[in-house]
DRENKOLVO-272313 format. One record per residue (C-alpha): residue number from 1; chain; z, x, y. Coordinates in steps of 0.2 Angstrom, whole numbers. Each point is the difference from the previous one (the first is absolute). Layout:
(node NUM; "A"; (Z; X; Y))
...
! end
This chain:
(node 1; "A"; (-184; -130; 471))
(node 2; "A"; (-12; 14; 5))
(node 3; "A"; (-17; -1; -7))
(node 4; "A"; (-9; 17; 0))
(node 5; "A"; (-18; -2; -2))
(node 6; "A"; (-4; 18; -2))
(node 7; "A"; (5; -9; -12))
(node 8; "A"; (-14; -12; 1))
(node 9; "A"; (-6; -12; -14))
(node 10; "A"; (-18; 0; -3))
(node 11; "A"; (-8; -7; -15))
(node 12; "A"; (-7; 13; -13))
(node 13; "A"; (-19; 2; 3))
(node 14; "A"; (-4; -4; -18))
(node 15; "A"; (8; -17; 1))
(node 16; "A"; (-4; -13; 14))
(node 17; "A"; (13; -10; 8))
(node 18; "A"; (-7; -16; -8))
(node 19; "A"; (3; 8; -17))
(node 20; "A"; (18; 2; 4))
(node 21; "A"; (2; -18; 7))
(node 22; "A"; (-8; -7; -16))
(node 23; "A"; (11; 10; -11))
(node 24; "A"; (15; -5; 10))
(node 25; "A"; (-5; -19; -3))
(node 26; "A"; (-3; 4; -18))
(node 27; "A"; (18; 6; -2))
(node 28; "A"; (6; -16; 9))
(node 29; "A"; (-10; -11; -11))
(node 30; "A"; (7; 8; -16))
(node 31; "A"; (18; -1; 7))
(node 32; "A"; (-2; -19; 3))
(node 33; "A"; (-9; -4; -16))
(node 34; "A"; (6; 13; -13))
(node 35; "A"; (-17; 3; -7))
(node 36; "A"; (-18; -1; 8))
(node 37; "A"; (-16; 2; -9))
(node 38; "A"; (-14; 12; 5))
(node 39; "A"; (-12; -14; 2))
(node 40; "A"; (11; -11; 11))
(node 41; "A"; (3; 15; 11))
(node 42; "A"; (-19; 4; 2))
(node 43; "A"; (-3; -18; 5))
(node 44; "A"; (15; 0; 12))
(node 45; "A"; (-6; 15; 9))
(node 46; "A"; (-19; -2; -2))
(node 47; "A"; (-1; 17; -9))
(node 48; "A"; (-7; 6; -17))
(node 49; "A"; (12; 1; -15))
(node 50; "A"; (-3; 19; 0))
(node 51; "A"; (7; 1; 18))
(node 52; "A"; (15; -10; -6))
(node 53; "A"; (2; 11; -15))
(node 54; "A"; (0; 16; 12))
(node 55; "A"; (13; -9; 11))
(node 56; "A"; (11; -4; -15))
(node 57; "A"; (-1; 18; -7))
(node 58; "A"; (5; 8; 17))
(node 59; "A"; (14; -13; 2))
(node 60; "A"; (6; 4; -18))
(node 61; "A"; (0; 19; 4))
(node 62; "A"; (10; -4; 15))
(node 63; "A"; (13; -9; -11))
(node 64; "A"; (-3; -17; 10))
(node 65; "A"; (-9; -9; -14))
(node 66; "A"; (-1; 0; -19))
(node 67; "A"; (-18; 0; -8))
(node 68; "A"; (-2; -13; -14))
(node 69; "A"; (-16; -5; -10))
(node 70; "A"; (-9; -11; 12))
(node 71; "A"; (11; 1; 15))
(node 72; "A"; (16; 7; 8))
(node 73; "A"; (18; -4; 0))
(node 74; "A"; (16; 7; 7))
(node 75; "A"; (6; 18; -4))
(node 76; "A"; (15; 3; -10))
(node 77; "A"; (16; 1; 11))
(node 78; "A"; (9; 10; -14))
(node 79; "A"; (-11; 14; -4))
(node 80; "A"; (-8; 13; 12))
(node 81; "A"; (-17; 8; -1))
(node 82; "A"; (0; 16; -10))
(node 83; "A"; (4; 15; 10))
(node 84; "A"; (-17; 9; -4))
(node 85; "A"; (-9; -15; 8))
(node 86; "A"; (12; -1; 15))
(node 87; "A"; (-3; 18; 3))
(node 88; "A"; (-18; -3; 5))
(node 89; "A"; (1; -17; 7))
(node 90; "A"; (-3; 0; 19))
(node 91; "A"; (2; 18; 0))
(node 92; "A"; (-9; 3; 17))
(node 93; "A"; (11; -13; 8))
(node 94; "A"; (15; 8; -7))
(node 95; "A"; (-5; 17; 6))
(node 96; "A"; (-3; -7; 18))
(node 97; "A"; (17; -9; -1))
(node 98; "A"; (8; 16; -5))
(node 99; "A"; (-8; 11; 13))
(node 100; "A"; (6; -13; 14))
(node 101; "A"; (17; 0; -7))
(node 102; "A"; (1; 19; 0))
(node 103; "A"; (-3; 0; 19))
(node 104; "A"; (17; -10; 2))
(node 105; "A"; (10; 12; -10))
(node 106; "A"; (6; 15; 10))
(node 107; "A"; (3; 18; -7))
(node 108; "A"; (18; 4; -5))
(node 109; "A"; (4; -18; -6))
(node 110; "A"; (8; -6; -16))
(node 111; "A"; (-9; -13; -10))
(node 112; "A"; (2; -12; -15))
(node 113; "A"; (-17; -3; -9))
(node 114; "A"; (0; -12; -14))
(node 115; "A"; (-11; -5; -15))
(node 116; "A"; (-18; -5; 3))
(node 117; "A"; (-18; 6; 2))
(node 118; "A"; (0; -3; 19))
(node 119; "A"; (15; 10; 2))
(node 120; "A"; (-8; 14; -10))
(node 121; "A"; (-14; 0; 12))
(node 122; "A"; (13; 1; 14))
(node 123; "A"; (7; 16; -9))
(node 124; "A"; (-17; 7; 1))
(node 125; "A"; (-2; -4; 18))
(node 126; "A"; (17; 8; 4))
(node 127; "A"; (-4; 17; -9))
(node 128; "A"; (-3; 10; 17))
(node 129; "A"; (16; -6; 9))
(node 130; "A"; (14; 13; 3))
(node 131; "A"; (17; 0; -7))
(node 132; "A"; (1; -17; -8))
(node 133; "A"; (15; -4; -12))
(node 134; "A"; (-6; -13; -12))
(node 135; "A"; (9; -10; -13))
(node 136; "A"; (-10; -10; -12))
(node 137; "A"; (0; -9; -17))
(node 138; "A"; (-18; 3; -3))
(node 139; "A"; (-4; 16; -9))
(node 140; "A"; (-18; -1; 6))
(node 141; "A"; (6; 1; 18))
(node 142; "A"; (11; 14; -4))
(node 143; "A"; (-14; 10; -8))
(node 144; "A"; (-12; -3; 15))
(node 145; "A"; (13; 5; 13))
(node 146; "A"; (7; 15; -10))
(node 147; "A"; (-17; 9; 5))
(node 148; "A"; (8; 3; 18))
(node 149; "A"; (13; 13; -2))
(node 150; "A"; (8; -5; 16))
(node 151; "A"; (5; -17; -7))
(node 152; "A"; (16; -3; -9))
(node 153; "A"; (-3; -13; -14))
(node 154; "A"; (14; -9; -8))
(node 155; "A"; (-4; -11; -16))
(node 156; "A"; (12; -14; -3))
(node 157; "A"; (7; -1; -18))
(node 158; "A"; (-3; -15; -12))
(node 159; "A"; (-12; -6; -13))
(node 160; "A"; (-18; 6; 2))
(node 161; "A"; (-13; -13; -3))
(node 162; "A"; (-14; 7; -11))
(node 163; "A"; (-14; -11; 8))
(node 164; "A"; (2; 7; 18))
(node 165; "A"; (13; 13; 0))
(node 166; "A"; (12; -11; 11))
(node 167; "A"; (19; 2; -2))
(node 168; "A"; (11; -15; 0))
(node 169; "A"; (17; -6; -6))
(node 170; "A"; (18; 0; 5))
(node 171; "A"; (1; 19; 1))
(node 172; "A"; (-15; -1; 13))
(node 173; "A"; (9; -12; 11))
(node 174; "A"; (16; 9; -1))
(node 175; "A"; (-9; 16; 5))
(node 176; "A"; (-9; -8; 15))
(node 177; "A"; (17; -7; 7))
(node 178; "A"; (6; 17; 3))
(node 179; "A"; (-13; 2; 15))
(node 180; "A"; (-4; -7; 17))
(node 181; "A"; (-18; 5; 3))
(node 182; "A"; (-12; -1; 15))
(node 183; "A"; (-14; -9; -7))
(node 184; "A"; (-2; -11; -16))
(node 185; "A"; (-18; -1; -6))
(node 186; "A"; (-2; -14; -12))
(node 187; "A"; (-15; -10; -8))
(node 188; "A"; (0; -17; -8))
(node 189; "A"; (-11; -10; -13))
(node 190; "A"; (-2; -15; 10))
(node 191; "A"; (4; -9; 17))
(node 192; "A"; (1; -19; -1))
(node 193; "A"; (-5; -12; 14))
(node 194; "A"; (18; -1; 5))
(node 195; "A"; (2; 18; 2))
(node 196; "A"; (10; 4; -15))
(node 197; "A"; (-3; 18; -7))
(node 198; "A"; (-3; -2; -19))
(node 199; "A"; (-1; 12; -15))
(node 200; "A"; (0; -2; -19))
(node 201; "A"; (14; 11; -6))
(node 202; "A"; (18; -5; 5))
(node 203; "A"; (6; 18; -3))
(node 204; "A"; (-13; 7; 12))
(node 205; "A"; (5; -14; 13))
(node 206; "A"; (18; 5; -1))
(node 207; "A"; (-4; 18; 4))
(node 208; "A"; (-11; -6; 14))
(node 209; "A"; (14; -10; 7))
(node 210; "A"; (11; 15; 0))
(node 211; "A"; (-13; 10; 9))
(node 212; "A"; (-1; -13; 14))
(node 213; "A"; (19; -1; 2))
(node 214; "A"; (1; 19; 1))
(node 215; "A"; (-14; 3; 12))
(node 216; "A"; (1; 0; 19))
(node 217; "A"; (-18; -6; 1))
(node 218; "A"; (-10; -9; -14))
(node 219; "A"; (-19; 2; 0))
(node 220; "A"; (-10; -11; -12))
(node 221; "A"; (-17; 6; -6))
(node 222; "A"; (-11; -14; -7))
(node 223; "A"; (-19; -3; 0))
(node 224; "A"; (-7; -17; 4))
(node 225; "A"; (-1; -5; -19))
(node 226; "A"; (19; -1; -1))
(node 227; "A"; (0; -15; 12))
(node 228; "A"; (0; -17; -10))
(node 229; "A"; (3; 9; -16))
(node 230; "A"; (14; -7; -11))
(node 231; "A"; (13; 10; -10))
(node 232; "A"; (17; -5; -8))
(node 233; "A"; (13; 10; 8))
(node 234; "A"; (6; -1; 19))
(node 235; "A"; (3; 16; 9))
(node 236; "A"; (4; -6; 18))
(node 237; "A"; (-9; -10; 14))
(node 238; "A"; (-13; 9; 10))
(node 239; "A"; (11; -2; 15))
(node 240; "A"; (12; 12; -7))
(node 241; "A"; (-11; 15; 2))
(node 242; "A"; (-4; 10; 16))
(node 243; "A"; (-18; 2; -1))
(node 244; "A"; (-15; -5; -11))
(node 245; "A"; (-15; 11; -3))
(node 246; "A"; (-15; -9; -7))
(node 247; "A"; (-19; 1; 1))
(node 248; "A"; (-4; -18; 7))
(node 249; "A"; (9; -11; 12))
(node 250; "A"; (10; -13; -9))
(node 251; "A"; (-3; -19; 4))
(node 252; "A"; (6; -7; 16))
(node 253; "A"; (16; -8; -8))
(node 254; "A"; (5; 17; -8))
(node 255; "A"; (-3; 9; 17))
(node 256; "A"; (11; -13; 9))
(node 257; "A"; (14; 3; -13))
(node 258; "A"; (-1; 19; 3))
(node 259; "A"; (0; -2; 18))
(node 260; "A"; (15; -11; 1))
(node 261; "A"; (9; 12; -11))
(node 262; "A"; (-5; 15; 10))
(node 263; "A"; (-9; 8; -15))
(node 264; "A"; (-13; 13; 6))
(node 265; "A"; (-17; -4; -7))
(node 266; "A"; (-12; 15; -2))
(node 267; "A"; (-18; -3; -7))
(node 268; "A"; (-10; 15; -6))
(node 269; "A"; (-18; -2; 7))
(node 270; "A"; (-14; 0; -13))
(node 271; "A"; (-10; 13; 10))
(node 272; "A"; (14; 13; -2))
(node 273; "A"; (-4; 14; -11))
(node 274; "A"; (10; 3; -16))
(node 275; "A"; (-3; 18; -2))
! end
């Protein structure tokens, strides 16, 4: 595994390392107990209830917890956050990830790009490349990349989802099977502690599996909030990809898993500009 810390993992200036450590421990407590009250969390971490509420709000927005009256519980594993909310969640981080990814995609390459707000940012970051051929099941990605007249954009057939303009179904899978592409760029809803890539829609997962099988290299784009997040449907194990692009270095156990599988780890530094 090559760790590129150009590619470095710095904590966002607005949030100290202690905040991230406390929030990680809050998630661990909720996972072990099922529900934890604001009062008990405040006592446990010697902070004010207002601080706990702020932590719970941030973790809820990241999809790691579910906010309840008086406390927090586990998020749903069967329903994703709305697309409009996901579009703005961790946007600076997604843009840094996308910018770093674009550096690893050469001109004159062929790509699969799947459904997801992070892959849409990847499309924005690729707009100034030359002579790319892109196959996508994401109408938003097709719209973004069609601005470059030197690109060839191929849109997969299938059923269009109104909520995010993603295309899924058997026709989509059959279409993808016709190709062998240089790079498959995929995203996920969650990555569990064992390294399983997870999503909420089994049809979307089936399309993602087809992309993985028909790509010479598979690049996963996932911000730090995806680690430890649960979803219902299994895509593949993280060891089956070729490279992970994220914004914070994963925990040591995950890094070791990536290393043993020769999965490249690229971490986008927080000081990098997103313009």
